C-alpha positions in Angstrom: 115.3 101.8 72.3 116.3 99.9 69.2 112.6 98.9 68.7 111.6 102.5 69.1 114.3 103.7 66.7 113.2 101.1 64.1 109.6 102.1 64.5 110.4 105.8 64.1 112.5 105.1 61.0 109.7 103.1 59.5 107.2 105.9 60.2 109.5 108.5 58.7 110.0 106.4 55.6 106.3 105.8 55.2 105.5 109.5 55.6 108.2 110.4 53.1 106.8 108.0 50.5 103.3 109.2 51.2 104.4 112.8 50.7 106.1 111.9 47.4 103.2 109.8 46.1 100.7 112.1 44.6 97.6 111.9 42.4 97.7 113.5 39.0 94.5 114.0 36.9 95.2 114.6 33.3 92.8 116.0 30.7 93.9 114.7 27.3 92.7 115.1 23.8 91.0 111.9 22.5 93.6 111.4 19.8 96.1 110.6 22.6 94.1 107.6 23.9 96.5 104.9 22.9 99.8 106.8 22.9 99.2 108.3 26.3 98.1 104.9 27.8 101.5 103.5 26.7 103.4 106.5 28.1 101.6 106.3 31.4 102.3 102.6 31.7 106.0 103.3 31.3 105.8 106.2 33.8 104.1 104.1 36.4 106.8 101.5 36.3 109.4 104.1 37.1 107.1 105.9 39.6 104.9 103.2 41.2 103.8 105.5 44.0 102.2 108.1 41.7 98.5 107.8 40.9 97.9 108.9 37.3 94.3 109.3 36.2 93.5 110.3 32.6 90.3 111.6 31.2 90.0 111.7 27.4 87.8 114.1 25.5 87.4 117.3 23.5 90.2 119.9 23.9 87.7 122.8 23.6 85.5 121.4 26.3 88.5 120.8 28.6 89.5 124.4 28.1 86.1 125.6 29.3 86.1 123.1 32.2 89.5 124.3 33.4 88.3 127.9 33.3 85.3 126.8 35.4 87.5 125.2 38.0 87.7 121.5 36.9 90.3 119.6 38.9 92.8 118.9 36.1 96.5 119.0 36.8 97.8 118.7 33.3 96.0 119.6 30.0 97.2 118.0 26.8 95.3 119.7 23.9 95.0 118.7 20.3 95.3 122.4 19.5 98.0 124.4 21.2 95.8 127.5 21.0 93.6 126.3 23.9 96.4 126.0 26.5 97.9 129.3 25.2 94.5 131.0 26.0 94.5 129.4 29.4 98.0 130.5 30.1 97.2 134.1 29.1 94.2 134.0 31.5 96.4 132.9 34.4 95.3 129.2 34.6 98.8 127.8 33.9 101.7 127.0 36.3 104.0 126.2 33.4 104.8 127.7 30.0 102.9 126.3 27.1 104.9 123.4 25.6 104.4 121.8 22.2 104.4 118.0 22.2 103.3 116.9 18.6 101.7 117.7 15.3 98.6 115.8 14.4 97.4 114.6 11.0 93.9 113.8 9.7 92.9 110.8 7.5 89.9 109.4 5.8 89.2 106.1 7.5 86.7 103.3 6.9 86.1 99.7 7.7 83.4 99.4 5.0 85.1 100.8 1.9 88.7 100.9 0.8 89.7 104.4 2.0 93.2 104.0 0.8 91.9 104.4 -2.8 89.8 107.4 -1.9 90.3 111.2 -1.9 88.0 113.9 -0.4 86.2 114.1 -3.8 85.2 110.5 -3.3 82.9 111.6 -0.4 80.4 113.0 -3.0 79.6 109.5 -4.1 75.9 108.9 -3.6 76.7 105.4 -2.1 78.3 107.2 0.8 75.3 108.4 2.9 77.0 109.4 6.2 80.5 110.9 6.9 81.7 111.3 10.5 83.8 114.2 11.6 84.4 115.7 15.1 82.4 118.7 16.0 84.4 121.7 14.6 83.0 124.0 17.3 85.2 122.5 20.1 87.2 119.6 18.6 90.5 120.6 16.8 90.4 117.6 14.5 86.8 118.6 13.5 88.0 122.1 12.8 90.8 120.8 10.5 88.4 118.5 8.8 86.1 121.4 8.0 89.1 123.4 6.7 90.1 120.6 4.4 86.6 120.2 3.1 86.3 123.9 2.5 89.7 124.1 0.8 88.4 121.3 -1.5 85.1 123.2 -2.2 83.2 120.3 -0.6 81.9 121.7 2.7 78.5 122.9 1.4 78.0 119.8 -0.8 78.6 117.4 2.0 76.6 119.1 4.7 73.6 116.7 4.5 75.9 113.7 5.0 77.9 114.9 8.0 77.5 113.2 11.4 79.3 115.0 14.3 81.2 113.3 17.1 81.8 115.0 20.4 85.5 114.2 20.0 87.7 112.4 17.6 87.4 109.0 19.4 83.6 109.1 19.2 84.0 110.1 15.5 86.0 106.9 14.8 83.4 104.9 16.8 80.6 106.2 14.5 82.4 104.5 11.6 83.3 101.4 13.6 79.6 100.8 14.5 78.2 101.6 11.0 76.6 104.9 11.8 78.9 106.4 9.1 80.6 104.6 6.2 83.7 106.8 6.4 85.1 109.4 8.8 87.8 112.0 9.0 89.7 110.9 12.0 93.2 111.2 13.6 96.0 109.3 12.1 96.9 108.3 15.7 93.6 106.4 15.9 93.8 104.9 12.4 97.2 103.3 13.3 96.1 102.3 16.8 95.8 98.6 17.9 92.0 99.0 18.0 91.7 100.2 14.3 94.7 98.9 12.5 93.9 95.9 10.3 90.2 96.6 10.7 90.0 99.2 8.0 92.0 101.4 5.7 92.9 105.1 5.6 94.1 107.8 3.2 96.3 110.6 4.6 94.7 114.0 3.9 97.3 116.5 2.6 98.3 118.9 5.3 98.3 121.7 2.8 94.5 121.7 3.0 94.3 122.8 6.6 96.2 124.8 9.2 98.9 122.8 11.1 97.5 120.8 14.0 100.1 121.9 16.5 99.4 120.3 19.9 100.5 121.5 23.3 100.2 121.1 27.0 100.3 123.0 30.3 100.6 122.1 34.0 97.6 123.9 35.4 97.8 126.5 38.2 96.2 124.1 40.7 99.1 121.7 40.2 101.9 124.1 40.7 103.0 122.2 43.9 102.2 118.7 42.6 105.6 117.1 42.2 104.2 114.1 40.4 102.7 116.4 37.7 106.1 117.9 37.0 107.7 114.4 36.9 105.1 113.3 34.3 105.6 116.3 32.0 109.4 115.7 32.2 108.8 112.2 31.0 106.8 113.5 28.1 110.0 115.1 26.8 112.0 111.9 27.0 113.2 109.9 24.0 111.0 107.0 25.1 107.8 109.1 25.1 108.7 110.7 21.7 109.3 107.2 20.2 105.8 106.2 21.4 104.3 109.4 19.9 106.0 108.8 16.6 104.8 105.2 16.5 101.2 106.5 16.6 101.8 108.9 13.7 102.6 112.1 15.6 105.3 114.4 14.2 107.9 115.4 16.9 107.4 119.0 18.2 110.9 120.1 17.5 110.2 119.7 13.8 106.8 121.3 13.8 105.9 123.8 16.5 107.2 126.5 18.6 106.3 127.5 22.2 
């Protein structure tokens, strides 16, 4: 009887752990690549049974994919407008929550970007400038706004090279396909780019605020691990990571 009792206890514990351990698929804006990786690593230490999978890309494309039934449990957007639209259309299980404010910079590993301004981009020596595609990438949209506000958009059109998302935009500069790019501050200060180039912070008065937000999607309403993860995103530890990568805390910058 004791053996049977122990066996039943073991099975019960195993089933309980199995039920608690869930898979979470996160769609995250490409500017979060390094910050989110750090936050997930911390989360996994505290929740070793949870399987967190992250896909990085363009916020606009993720919005479309979620509308079309893509299996994402949490959506972290570089523009809070995208999750707000999804929530209005009934695709969210949570309210829309802000998590940061993003900034854009000029970055280059070929010229000293710290000594540049947007006007420097008209220099004939600069043949190609990388920006994210404004049609679906929030950072690209803000780059366009900043260039328009500086009366440079039309002048620079022949030089522009478009990345599918902000990570690919930075990659264009890294690989020499562009001499300079307008990228996320979060990438410019990341381990991959810091020390390998220089940047100039573009004044945020030249573009609309890049308020960023997330939702738990409707499909993940019953996914306990998804709710555990978003709770972690509001922790002091997660906020410290975000600030380390140049993000401004949401309490100071955005509203729900």
